[in-house]
All heavy atoms as TSV, in Angstrom:
chain	resi	resn	atom	element	x	y	z
A	1	MET	N	N	9.864	-5.698	-0.371
A	1	MET	CA	C	9.966	-5.538	-1.799
A	1	MET	C	C	10.017	-4.192	-2.256
A	1	MET	O	O	10.619	-3.927	-3.293
A	1	MET	CB	C	8.714	-6.279	-2.427
A	1	MET	CG	C	8.649	-7.685	-2.109
A	1	MET	SD	S	7.664	-8.523	-3.395
A	1	MET	CE	C	7.635	-10.132	-2.602
A	2	ILE	N	N	9.491	-3.321	-1.489
A	2	ILE	CA	C	9.573	-1.891	-1.836
A	2	ILE	C	C	11.064	-1.377	-1.878
A	2	ILE	O	O	11.409	-0.705	-2.775
A	2	ILE	CB	C	8.798	-1.013	-0.800
A	2	ILE	CG1	C	7.293	-1.413	-0.850
A	2	ILE	CG2	C	8.977	0.495	-1.140
A	2	ILE	CD1	C	6.559	-0.781	0.308
A	3	TRP	N	N	11.777	-1.886	-0.948
A	3	TRP	CA	C	13.153	-1.413	-0.761
A	3	TRP	C	C	13.959	-1.914	-1.974
A	3	TRP	O	O	15.103	-1.373	-2.291
A	3	TRP	CB	C	13.706	-1.865	0.474
A	3	TRP	CG	C	12.749	-1.656	1.578
A	3	TRP	CD1	C	12.317	-2.684	2.524
A	3	TRP	CD2	C	11.994	-0.641	1.976
A	3	TRP	NE1	N	11.406	-2.133	3.398
A	3	TRP	CE2	C	11.080	-0.974	3.082
A	3	TRP	CE3	C	11.788	0.713	1.469
A	3	TRP	CZ2	C	10.242	0.006	3.594
A	3	TRP	CZ3	C	10.861	1.607	1.995
A	3	TRP	CH2	C	10.125	1.207	3.115
A	4	ARG	N	N	13.583	-3.020	-2.654
A	4	ARG	CA	C	14.268	-3.553	-3.774
A	4	ARG	C	C	13.801	-2.901	-5.117
A	4	ARG	O	O	14.298	-3.241	-6.216
A	4	ARG	CB	C	14.054	-5.068	-3.867
A	4	ARG	CG	C	14.765	-5.821	-2.739
A	4	ARG	CD	C	14.682	-7.243	-2.859
A	4	ARG	NE	N	13.373	-7.737	-2.926
A	4	ARG	CZ	C	13.019	-8.884	-3.324
A	4	ARG	NH1	N	13.792	-9.739	-3.799
A	4	ARG	NH2	N	11.650	-9.237	-3.366
A	5	GLY	N	N	12.853	-2.054	-5.020
A	5	GLY	CA	C	12.255	-1.358	-6.243
A	5	GLY	C	C	11.317	-2.164	-6.944
A	5	GLY	O	O	10.935	-1.871	-8.109
A	6	VAL	N	N	10.636	-3.104	-6.278
A	6	VAL	CA	C	9.528	-3.889	-6.927
A	6	VAL	C	C	8.246	-3.459	-6.329
A	6	VAL	O	O	7.648	-4.272	-5.590
A	6	VAL	CB	C	9.917	-5.419	-6.622
A	6	VAL	CG1	C	8.881	-6.342	-7.496
A	6	VAL	CG2	C	11.298	-5.710	-6.990
A	7	SER	N	N	7.796	-2.304	-6.702
A	7	SER	CA	C	6.618	-1.778	-6.095
A	7	SER	C	C	5.237	-2.453	-6.471
A	7	SER	O	O	4.357	-2.565	-5.697
A	7	SER	CB	C	6.449	-0.371	-6.379
A	7	SER	OG	O	6.417	-0.133	-7.756
A	8	ASP	N	N	5.213	-3.024	-7.704
A	8	ASP	CA	C	4.078	-3.844	-8.072
A	8	ASP	C	C	3.896	-5.048	-7.237
A	8	ASP	O	O	2.787	-5.437	-6.794
A	8	ASP	CB	C	4.119	-4.261	-9.596
A	8	ASP	CG	C	3.870	-3.086	-10.523
A	8	ASP	OD1	O	3.220	-2.084	-10.131
A	8	ASP	OD2	O	4.414	-3.151	-11.660
A	9	ASP	N	N	4.970	-5.729	-7.005
A	9	ASP	CA	C	4.919	-6.996	-6.039
A	9	ASP	C	C	4.557	-6.564	-4.623
A	9	ASP	O	O	3.825	-7.278	-3.962
A	9	ASP	CB	C	6.247	-7.751	-6.088
A	9	ASP	CG	C	6.530	-8.421	-7.499
A	9	ASP	OD1	O	5.532	-8.487	-8.227
A	9	ASP	OD2	O	7.577	-8.866	-7.634
A	10	ALA	N	N	5.061	-5.447	-4.198
A	10	ALA	CA	C	4.726	-4.982	-2.778
A	10	ALA	C	C	3.332	-4.689	-2.701
A	10	ALA	O	O	2.652	-4.997	-1.729
A	10	ALA	CB	C	5.707	-3.847	-2.447
A	11	LEU	N	N	2.661	-4.034	-3.699
A	11	LEU	CA	C	1.464	-3.645	-3.690
A	11	LEU	C	C	0.457	-4.859	-3.676
A	11	LEU	O	O	-0.483	-5.080	-3.001
A	11	LEU	CB	C	0.972	-2.724	-4.824
A	11	LEU	CG	C	-0.452	-2.273	-4.999
A	11	LEU	CD1	C	-0.897	-1.621	-3.732
A	11	LEU	CD2	C	-0.580	-1.395	-6.177
A	12	THR	N	N	0.818	-5.872	-4.564
A	12	THR	CA	C	0.101	-7.075	-4.584
A	12	THR	C	C	0.132	-7.724	-3.204
A	12	THR	O	O	-0.952	-8.328	-2.806
A	12	THR	CB	C	0.641	-7.991	-5.686
A	12	THR	OG1	O	0.597	-7.366	-6.918
A	12	THR	CG2	C	0.017	-9.362	-5.713
A	13	GLU	N	N	1.245	-7.865	-2.522
A	13	GLU	CA	C	1.320	-8.473	-1.235
A	13	GLU	C	C	0.511	-7.807	-0.173
A	13	GLU	O	O	-0.068	-8.290	0.621
A	13	GLU	CB	C	2.821	-8.501	-0.772
A	13	GLU	CG	C	3.608	-9.492	-1.579
A	13	GLU	CD	C	3.131	-10.984	-1.515
A	13	GLU	OE1	O	2.689	-11.331	-0.344
A	13	GLU	OE2	O	3.124	-11.700	-2.476
A	14	LEU	N	N	0.511	-6.421	-0.192
A	14	LEU	CA	C	-0.283	-5.671	0.683
A	14	LEU	C	C	-1.743	-5.940	0.407
A	14	LEU	O	O	-2.522	-6.041	1.360
A	14	LEU	CB	C	-0.099	-4.181	0.575
A	14	LEU	CG	C	1.196	-3.727	1.165
A	14	LEU	CD1	C	1.559	-2.286	0.801
A	14	LEU	CD2	C	1.065	-3.654	2.670
A	15	GLU	N	N	-2.210	-6.130	-0.804
A	15	GLU	CA	C	-3.660	-6.352	-1.135
A	15	GLU	C	C	-3.944	-7.719	-0.683
A	15	GLU	O	O	-5.094	-7.945	-0.159
A	15	GLU	CB	C	-3.880	-6.215	-2.658
A	15	GLU	CG	C	-3.807	-4.696	-3.051
A	15	GLU	CD	C	-3.865	-4.649	-4.603
A	15	GLU	OE1	O	-3.442	-5.544	-5.323
A	15	GLU	OE2	O	-4.334	-3.496	-4.956
A	16	HIS	N	N	-3.116	-8.722	-0.794
A	16	HIS	CA	C	-3.330	-10.053	-0.363
A	16	HIS	C	C	-3.451	-10.075	1.115
A	16	HIS	O	O	-4.368	-10.761	1.705
A	16	HIS	CB	C	-2.227	-11.035	-0.785
A	16	HIS	CG	C	-2.394	-11.384	-2.258
A	16	HIS	ND1	N	-3.430	-12.123	-2.875
A	16	HIS	CD2	C	-1.498	-11.146	-3.377
A	16	HIS	CE1	C	-3.148	-12.305	-4.057
A	16	HIS	NE2	N	-2.093	-11.663	-4.479
A	17	ALA	N	N	-2.615	-9.320	1.845
A	17	ALA	CA	C	-2.673	-9.297	3.304
A	17	ALA	C	C	-3.937	-8.677	3.789
A	17	ALA	O	O	-4.573	-9.076	4.731
A	17	ALA	CB	C	-1.539	-8.603	3.816
A	18	GLU	N	N	-4.348	-7.641	3.048
A	18	GLU	CA	C	-5.597	-6.896	3.364
A	18	GLU	C	C	-6.781	-7.810	3.279
A	18	GLU	O	O	-7.669	-7.717	4.166
A	18	GLU	CB	C	-5.760	-5.606	2.621
A	18	GLU	CG	C	-6.944	-4.862	3.011
A	18	GLU	CD	C	-7.329	-3.702	2.178
A	18	GLU	OE1	O	-7.045	-3.743	0.903
A	18	GLU	OE2	O	-7.990	-2.847	2.626
A	19	LYS	N	N	-6.792	-8.657	2.254
A	19	LYS	CA	C	-7.846	-9.652	2.123
A	19	LYS	C	C	-7.964	-10.646	3.209
A	19	LYS	O	O	-8.973	-11.082	3.682
A	19	LYS	CB	C	-7.779	-10.404	0.774
A	19	LYS	CG	C	-8.203	-9.520	-0.409
A	19	LYS	CD	C	-8.192	-10.352	-1.703
A	19	LYS	CE	C	-8.396	-9.510	-2.895
A	19	LYS	NZ	N	-8.350	-10.289	-4.128
A	20	ALA	N	N	-6.698	-11.050	3.677
A	20	ALA	CA	C	-6.692	-12.054	4.806
A	20	ALA	C	C	-7.049	-11.484	6.194
A	20	ALA	O	O	-7.625	-12.043	6.913
A	20	ALA	CB	C	-5.235	-12.688	4.800
A	21	ALA	N	N	-6.518	-10.239	6.394
A	21	ALA	CA	C	-6.801	-9.654	7.621
A	21	ALA	C	C	-6.846	-8.141	7.488
A	21	ALA	O	O	-5.955	-7.341	7.780
A	21	ALA	CB	C	-5.592	-9.924	8.615
A	22	PRO	N	N	-8.035	-7.628	7.059
A	22	PRO	CA	C	-8.204	-6.243	6.704
A	22	PRO	C	C	-7.958	-5.214	7.863
A	22	PRO	O	O	-7.326	-4.272	7.682
A	22	PRO	CB	C	-9.662	-6.148	6.288
A	22	PRO	CG	C	-10.294	-7.493	6.273
A	22	PRO	CD	C	-9.284	-8.410	6.833
A	23	LEU	N	N	-8.461	-5.520	9.047
A	23	LEU	CA	C	-8.323	-4.575	10.163
A	23	LEU	C	C	-6.831	-4.575	10.611
A	23	LEU	O	O	-6.261	-3.430	10.915
A	23	LEU	CB	C	-9.249	-4.860	11.346
A	23	LEU	CG	C	-10.687	-4.675	11.040
A	23	LEU	CD1	C	-11.523	-5.199	12.210
A	23	LEU	CD2	C	-10.989	-3.238	10.727
A	24	LEU	N	N	-6.153	-5.604	10.645
A	24	LEU	CA	C	-4.803	-5.719	11.027
A	24	LEU	C	C	-3.941	-4.870	10.083
A	24	LEU	O	O	-3.076	-4.122	10.527
A	24	LEU	CB	C	-4.301	-7.090	11.087
A	24	LEU	CG	C	-2.746	-7.274	11.509
A	24	LEU	CD1	C	-2.595	-6.775	12.881
A	24	LEU	CD2	C	-2.415	-8.710	11.284
A	25	ILE	N	N	-4.054	-5.079	8.776
A	25	ILE	CA	C	-3.266	-4.349	7.762
A	25	ILE	C	C	-3.523	-2.903	7.727
A	25	ILE	O	O	-2.660	-2.078	7.625
A	25	ILE	CB	C	-3.466	-5.013	6.280
A	25	ILE	CG1	C	-2.896	-6.476	6.418
A	25	ILE	CG2	C	-2.837	-4.256	5.343
A	25	ILE	CD1	C	-1.335	-6.624	6.765
A	26	ARG	N	N	-4.821	-2.549	7.848
A	26	ARG	CA	C	-5.228	-1.112	7.695
A	26	ARG	C	C	-4.690	-0.306	8.842
A	26	ARG	O	O	-4.503	0.934	8.675
A	26	ARG	CB	C	-6.718	-0.901	7.578
A	26	ARG	CG	C	-7.247	-1.493	6.308
A	26	ARG	CD	C	-8.727	-1.376	6.200
A	26	ARG	NE	N	-9.214	-2.217	5.052
A	26	ARG	CZ	C	-10.486	-2.551	4.850
A	26	ARG	NH1	N	-11.458	-2.241	5.788
A	26	ARG	NH2	N	-10.823	-3.201	3.732
A	27	ASN	N	N	-4.500	-0.966	9.993
A	27	ASN	CA	C	-4.145	-0.253	11.266
A	27	ASN	C	C	-2.622	-0.471	11.624
A	27	ASN	O	O	-2.211	0.081	12.542
A	27	ASN	CB	C	-5.037	-0.601	12.491
A	27	ASN	CG	C	-6.427	-0.167	12.141
A	27	ASN	OD1	O	-6.638	0.951	11.716
A	27	ASN	ND2	N	-7.342	-1.062	12.354
A	28	HIS	N	N	-1.920	-1.274	10.820
A	28	HIS	CA	C	-0.502	-1.616	11.293
A	28	HIS	C	C	0.395	-0.477	10.712
A	28	HIS	O	O	0.269	-0.073	9.493
A	28	HIS	CB	C	-0.166	-2.932	10.550
A	28	HIS	CG	C	1.064	-3.525	11.183
A	28	HIS	ND1	N	2.386	-3.081	10.977
A	28	HIS	CD2	C	1.189	-4.490	12.195
A	28	HIS	CE1	C	3.119	-3.751	11.611
A	28	HIS	NE2	N	2.552	-4.665	12.413
A	29	PRO	N	N	1.240	0.044	11.646
A	29	PRO	CA	C	2.137	1.171	11.208
A	29	PRO	C	C	3.095	0.856	10.046
A	29	PRO	O	O	3.320	1.669	9.255
A	29	PRO	CB	C	2.887	1.413	12.517
A	29	PRO	CG	C	2.102	0.792	13.573
A	29	PRO	CD	C	1.344	-0.266	13.137
A	30	MET	N	N	3.607	-0.392	9.991
A	30	MET	CA	C	4.572	-0.807	8.993
A	30	MET	C	C	3.783	-0.835	7.616
A	30	MET	O	O	4.253	-0.483	6.620
A	30	MET	CB	C	5.243	-2.100	9.299
A	30	MET	CG	C	6.322	-1.928	10.390
A	30	MET	SD	S	7.149	-3.514	10.723
A	30	MET	CE	C	8.049	-3.613	9.295
A	31	ALA	N	N	2.533	-1.328	7.581
A	31	ALA	CA	C	1.771	-1.411	6.386
A	31	ALA	C	C	1.415	-0.022	5.911
A	31	ALA	O	O	1.468	0.266	4.716
A	31	ALA	CB	C	0.551	-2.221	6.587
A	32	GLN	N	N	1.093	0.783	6.880
A	32	GLN	CA	C	0.698	2.227	6.485
A	32	GLN	C	C	1.905	2.917	5.911
A	32	GLN	O	O	1.900	3.648	4.898
A	32	GLN	CB	C	0.227	2.955	7.710
A	32	GLN	CG	C	-1.121	2.472	8.163
A	32	GLN	CD	C	-1.606	3.105	9.413
A	32	GLN	OE1	O	-0.837	3.812	10.179
A	32	GLN	NE2	N	-2.911	2.921	9.677
A	33	GLN	N	N	3.162	2.655	6.447
A	33	GLN	CA	C	4.394	3.239	5.966
A	33	GLN	C	C	4.702	2.750	4.608
A	33	GLN	O	O	5.169	3.468	3.715
A	33	GLN	CB	C	5.569	3.111	6.915
A	33	GLN	CG	C	6.831	3.739	6.420
A	33	GLN	CD	C	6.559	5.222	6.296
A	33	GLN	OE1	O	6.132	5.906	7.123
A	33	GLN	NE2	N	7.102	5.807	5.204
A	34	ALA	N	N	4.386	1.512	4.387
A	34	ALA	CA	C	4.744	0.904	3.115
A	34	ALA	C	C	3.805	1.553	2.014
A	34	ALA	O	O	4.203	1.862	0.910
A	34	ALA	CB	C	4.442	-0.604	3.115
A	35	VAL	N	N	2.511	1.722	2.405
A	35	VAL	CA	C	1.634	2.370	1.429
A	35	VAL	C	C	2.023	3.884	1.168
A	35	VAL	O	O	2.020	4.332	0.119
A	35	VAL	CB	C	0.188	2.386	1.980
A	35	VAL	CG1	C	-0.750	3.273	1.123
A	35	VAL	CG2	C	-0.382	0.927	2.000
A	36	ARG	N	N	2.509	4.568	2.199
A	36	ARG	CA	C	3.014	5.924	2.042
A	36	ARG	C	C	4.181	5.962	1.079
A	36	ARG	O	O	4.364	6.834	0.213
A	36	ARG	CB	C	3.354	6.571	3.385
A	36	ARG	CG	C	2.268	6.951	4.189
A	36	ARG	CD	C	2.657	7.675	5.470
A	36	ARG	NE	N	1.535	7.914	6.367
A	36	ARG	CZ	C	1.235	7.171	7.286
A	36	ARG	NH1	N	1.995	6.192	7.660
A	36	ARG	NH2	N	0.239	7.496	8.107
A	37	THR	N	N	5.060	5.018	1.305
A	37	THR	CA	C	6.302	4.854	0.342
A	37	THR	C	C	5.844	4.645	-1.027
A	37	THR	O	O	6.301	5.212	-1.987
A	37	THR	CB	C	7.189	3.766	0.811
A	37	THR	OG1	O	7.577	4.004	2.171
A	37	THR	CG2	C	8.373	3.605	0.004
A	38	LEU	N	N	4.842	3.669	-1.210
A	38	LEU	CA	C	4.326	3.434	-2.491
A	38	LEU	C	C	3.757	4.653	-3.192
A	38	LEU	O	O	3.881	5.038	-4.379
A	38	LEU	CB	C	3.317	2.334	-2.618
A	38	LEU	CG	C	3.860	0.937	-2.290
A	38	LEU	CD1	C	2.706	-0.081	-2.087
A	38	LEU	CD2	C	4.760	0.446	-3.513
A	39	LEU	N	N	3.012	5.520	-2.301
A	39	LEU	CA	C	2.387	6.747	-2.869
A	39	LEU	C	C	3.544	7.714	-3.290
A	39	LEU	O	O	3.372	8.350	-4.259
A	39	LEU	CB	C	1.499	7.388	-1.806
A	39	LEU	CG	C	0.223	6.688	-1.638
A	39	LEU	CD1	C	-0.444	7.279	-0.360
A	39	LEU	CD2	C	-0.655	6.931	-2.806
A	40	ASP	N	N	4.541	7.808	-2.506
A	40	ASP	CA	C	5.685	8.679	-2.862
A	40	ASP	C	C	6.325	8.195	-4.176
A	40	ASP	O	O	6.680	9.094	-4.945
A	40	ASP	CB	C	6.716	8.651	-1.724
A	40	ASP	CG	C	6.314	9.417	-0.509
A	40	ASP	OD1	O	5.368	10.288	-0.618
A	40	ASP	OD2	O	6.895	9.365	0.493
A	41	LEU	N	N	6.494	6.934	-4.409
A	41	LEU	CA	C	7.075	6.366	-5.608
A	41	LEU	C	C	6.197	6.638	-6.771
A	41	LEU	O	O	6.711	6.803	-7.988
A	41	LEU	CB	C	7.270	4.918	-5.485
A	41	LEU	CG	C	8.418	4.501	-4.443
A	41	LEU	CD1	C	8.428	3.015	-4.274
A	41	LEU	CD2	C	9.781	5.066	-4.856
A	42	GLU	N	N	4.962	6.784	-6.677
A	42	GLU	CA	C	3.958	6.968	-7.721
A	42	GLU	C	C	3.429	8.484	-7.679
A	42	GLU	O	O	2.343	8.628	-8.183
A	42	GLU	CB	C	2.805	5.946	-7.522
A	42	GLU	CG	C	3.308	4.483	-7.738
A	42	GLU	CD	C	3.515	4.200	-9.101
A	42	GLU	OE1	O	3.076	4.809	-10.023
A	42	GLU	OE2	O	4.454	3.218	-9.249
A	43	ARG	N	N	4.120	9.330	-7.021
A	43	ARG	CA	C	3.515	10.612	-6.849
A	43	ARG	C	C	3.024	11.388	-7.999
A	43	ARG	O	O	2.151	12.174	-7.964
A	43	ARG	CB	C	4.529	11.529	-6.013
A	43	ARG	CG	C	5.538	12.153	-6.830
A	43	ARG	CD	C	6.367	13.042	-5.999
A	43	ARG	NE	N	7.140	12.147	-5.166
A	43	ARG	CZ	C	8.422	12.434	-4.754
A	43	ARG	NH1	N	9.077	13.605	-5.160
A	43	ARG	NH2	N	9.147	11.574	-4.043
A	44	TYR	N	N	3.611	11.067	-9.151
A	44	TYR	CA	C	3.220	11.826	-10.407
A	44	TYR	C	C	2.048	11.200	-11.150
A	44	TYR	O	O	1.464	11.846	-11.965
A	44	TYR	CB	C	4.425	11.991	-11.413
A	44	TYR	CG	C	5.454	12.792	-10.705
A	44	TYR	CD1	C	6.762	12.166	-10.342
A	44	TYR	CD2	C	5.294	14.162	-10.610
A	44	TYR	CE1	C	7.680	13.014	-9.777
A	44	TYR	CE2	C	6.254	14.965	-9.933
A	44	TYR	CZ	C	7.398	14.346	-9.540
A	44	TYR	OH	O	8.429	15.067	-9.137
A	45	GLY	N	N	1.590	10.062	-10.754
A	45	GLY	CA	C	0.493	9.448	-11.367
A	45	GLY	C	C	0.001	8.235	-10.554
A	45	GLY	O	O	0.357	7.117	-10.857
A	46	TYR	N	N	-0.834	8.583	-9.548
A	46	TYR	CA	C	-1.264	7.451	-8.650
A	46	TYR	C	C	-2.005	6.552	-9.391
A	46	TYR	O	O	-3.044	6.903	-10.085
A	46	TYR	CB	C	-2.034	7.990	-7.491
A	46	TYR	CG	C	-1.273	8.930	-6.511
A	46	TYR	CD1	C	-1.836	10.146	-6.152
A	46	TYR	CD2	C	-0.125	8.436	-5.960
A	46	TYR	CE1	C	-1.127	11.018	-5.363
A	46	TYR	CE2	C	0.593	9.362	-5.092
A	46	TYR	CZ	C	0.028	10.610	-4.793
A	46	TYR	OH	O	0.641	11.292	-4.017
A	47	ARG	N	N	-1.660	5.284	-9.355
A	47	ARG	CA	C	-2.433	4.184	-10.043
A	47	ARG	C	C	-3.677	3.983	-9.211
A	47	ARG	O	O	-3.595	4.140	-8.013
A	47	ARG	CB	C	-1.596	2.969	-10.204
A	47	ARG	CG	C	-0.554	3.159	-11.175
A	47	ARG	CD	C	0.273	1.953	-11.442
A	47	ARG	NE	N	1.041	1.760	-10.201
A	47	ARG	CZ	C	1.561	0.612	-9.787
A	47	ARG	NH1	N	1.412	-0.390	-10.532
A	47	ARG	NH2	N	2.263	0.416	-8.741
A	48	GLU	N	N	-4.672	3.468	-9.838
A	48	GLU	CA	C	-5.927	3.286	-9.151
A	48	GLU	C	C	-5.866	2.325	-7.967
A	48	GLU	O	O	-6.334	2.520	-6.920
A	48	GLU	CB	C	-6.909	2.769	-10.162
A	48	GLU	CG	C	-8.423	2.709	-9.647
A	48	GLU	CD	C	-8.944	4.142	-9.209
A	48	GLU	OE1	O	-8.586	5.121	-9.819
A	48	GLU	OE2	O	-9.740	4.137	-8.227
A	49	ARG	N	N	-5.072	1.233	-8.166
A	49	ARG	CA	C	-4.993	0.268	-7.061
A	49	ARG	C	C	-4.389	0.851	-5.743
A	49	ARG	O	O	-4.898	0.761	-4.711
A	49	ARG	CB	C	-4.060	-0.962	-7.481
A	49	ARG	CG	C	-4.724	-1.801	-8.554
A	49	ARG	CD	C	-3.770	-2.815	-9.059
A	49	ARG	NE	N	-3.093	-3.677	-7.936
A	49	ARG	CZ	C	-1.980	-4.287	-8.199
A	49	ARG	NH1	N	-1.357	-4.196	-9.369
A	49	ARG	NH2	N	-1.475	-5.020	-7.214
A	50	ILE	N	N	-3.321	1.609	-5.885
A	50	ILE	CA	C	-2.700	2.296	-4.734
A	50	ILE	C	C	-3.585	3.301	-4.156
A	50	ILE	O	O	-3.646	3.659	-2.944
A	50	ILE	CB	C	-1.266	2.727	-5.010
A	50	ILE	CG1	C	-0.582	3.127	-3.706
A	50	ILE	CG2	C	-1.290	3.964	-5.918
A	50	ILE	CD1	C	-0.347	2.005	-2.756
A	51	ARG	N	N	-4.357	4.093	-4.970
A	51	ARG	CA	C	-5.271	5.059	-4.486
A	51	ARG	C	C	-6.380	4.426	-3.626
A	51	ARG	O	O	-6.724	4.834	-2.594
A	51	ARG	CB	C	-5.885	5.815	-5.606
A	51	ARG	CG	C	-4.829	6.752	-6.272
A	51	ARG	CD	C	-5.324	7.324	-7.533
A	51	ARG	NE	N	-6.225	8.392	-7.288
A	51	ARG	CZ	C	-6.934	9.106	-8.260
A	51	ARG	NH1	N	-6.550	8.928	-9.453
A	51	ARG	NH2	N	-7.750	10.034	-7.935
A	52	ARG	N	N	-6.923	3.217	-4.190
A	52	ARG	CA	C	-7.942	2.611	-3.425
A	52	ARG	C	C	-7.477	2.105	-2.053
A	52	ARG	O	O	-8.182	2.286	-1.071
A	52	ARG	CB	C	-8.567	1.411	-4.316
A	52	ARG	CG	C	-9.438	1.903	-5.393
A	52	ARG	CD	C	-10.323	0.753	-5.983
A	52	ARG	NE	N	-9.489	-0.333	-6.362
A	52	ARG	CZ	C	-9.133	-0.634	-7.562
A	52	ARG	NH1	N	-9.522	0.152	-8.571
A	52	ARG	NH2	N	-8.263	-1.794	-7.834
A	53	LEU	N	N	-6.235	1.442	-2.084
A	53	LEU	CA	C	-5.743	0.917	-0.800
A	53	LEU	C	C	-5.519	2.160	0.217
A	53	LEU	O	O	-5.818	1.944	1.286
A	53	LEU	CB	C	-4.448	0.100	-1.121
A	53	LEU	CG	C	-3.731	-0.515	0.002
A	53	LEU	CD1	C	-4.654	-1.480	0.794
A	53	LEU	CD2	C	-2.467	-1.137	-0.295
A	54	SER	N	N	-4.881	3.178	-0.265
A	54	SER	CA	C	-4.571	4.249	0.628
A	54	SER	C	C	-5.835	4.857	1.210
A	54	SER	O	O	-5.865	5.305	2.301
A	54	SER	CB	C	-3.711	5.218	-0.042
A	54	SER	OG	O	-4.395	5.795	-1.160
A	55	ALA	N	N	-6.941	4.951	0.384
A	55	ALA	CA	C	-8.114	5.550	0.797
A	55	ALA	C	C	-8.825	4.561	1.926
A	55	ALA	O	O	-9.292	5.129	2.886
A	55	ALA	CB	C	-9.208	5.574	-0.234
A	56	ARG	N	N	-8.628	3.236	1.706
A	56	ARG	CA	C	-9.211	2.393	2.798
A	56	ARG	C	C	-8.332	2.423	4.026
A	56	ARG	O	O	-8.901	2.227	5.179
A	56	ARG	CB	C	-9.172	0.855	2.235
A	56	ARG	CG	C	-10.339	0.652	1.212
A	56	ARG	CD	C	-10.336	-0.738	0.911
A	56	ARG	NE	N	-9.134	-1.499	0.480
A	56	ARG	CZ	C	-8.759	-1.714	-0.855
A	56	ARG	NH1	N	-9.459	-1.161	-1.748
A	56	ARG	NH2	N	-7.595	-2.206	-1.067
A	57	MET	N	N	-7.153	2.781	3.956
A	57	MET	CA	C	-6.308	2.993	5.172
A	57	MET	C	C	-6.270	4.448	5.654
A	57	MET	O	O	-5.605	4.749	6.570
A	57	MET	CB	C	-4.853	2.575	4.749
A	57	MET	CG	C	-4.760	1.092	4.330
A	57	MET	SD	S	-3.099	0.627	3.806
A	57	MET	CE	C	-2.358	0.474	5.483
A	58	HIS	N	N	-7.022	5.222	5.111
A	58	HIS	CA	C	-7.270	6.629	5.488
A	58	HIS	C	C	-5.878	7.417	5.412
A	58	HIS	O	O	-5.634	8.207	6.281
A	58	HIS	CB	C	-7.911	6.741	6.847
A	58	HIS	CG	C	-9.131	6.061	6.990
A	58	HIS	ND1	N	-10.342	6.502	6.444
A	58	HIS	CD2	C	-9.477	4.930	7.531
A	58	HIS	CE1	C	-11.273	5.736	6.661
A	58	HIS	NE2	N	-10.784	4.682	7.410
A	59	ILE	N	N	-5.145	7.211	4.375
A	59	ILE	CA	C	-3.846	7.842	4.197
A	59	ILE	C	C	-3.997	8.873	3.115
A	59	ILE	O	O	-3.463	10.030	3.297
A	59	ILE	CB	C	-2.775	6.784	3.788
A	59	ILE	CG1	C	-2.617	5.896	4.932
A	59	ILE	CG2	C	-1.470	7.524	3.394
A	59	ILE	CD1	C	-1.588	4.738	4.640
A	60	LEU	N	N	-4.799	8.732	2.146
A	60	LEU	CA	C	-4.946	9.650	0.992
A	60	LEU	C	C	-6.231	10.536	1.313
A	60	LEU	O	O	-7.189	10.118	1.665
A	60	LEU	CB	C	-4.952	8.884	-0.321
A	60	LEU	CG	C	-4.948	9.808	-1.577
A	60	LEU	CD1	C	-3.712	10.450	-1.713
A	60	LEU	CD2	C	-5.279	8.877	-2.785
């Protein structure tokens, strides 16, 4: 979804996945890259949701 420019939907899916399997999502390289990409897309004003998720994944 990130690649189609739908970052809100991508963030929602990452949050749902994290609720289902927190350790798997927080440590998965593709999930981490997705969060980094979302951070890059939002670099001028990190929204609170992406900031919390990236903090839990130790990216920010």
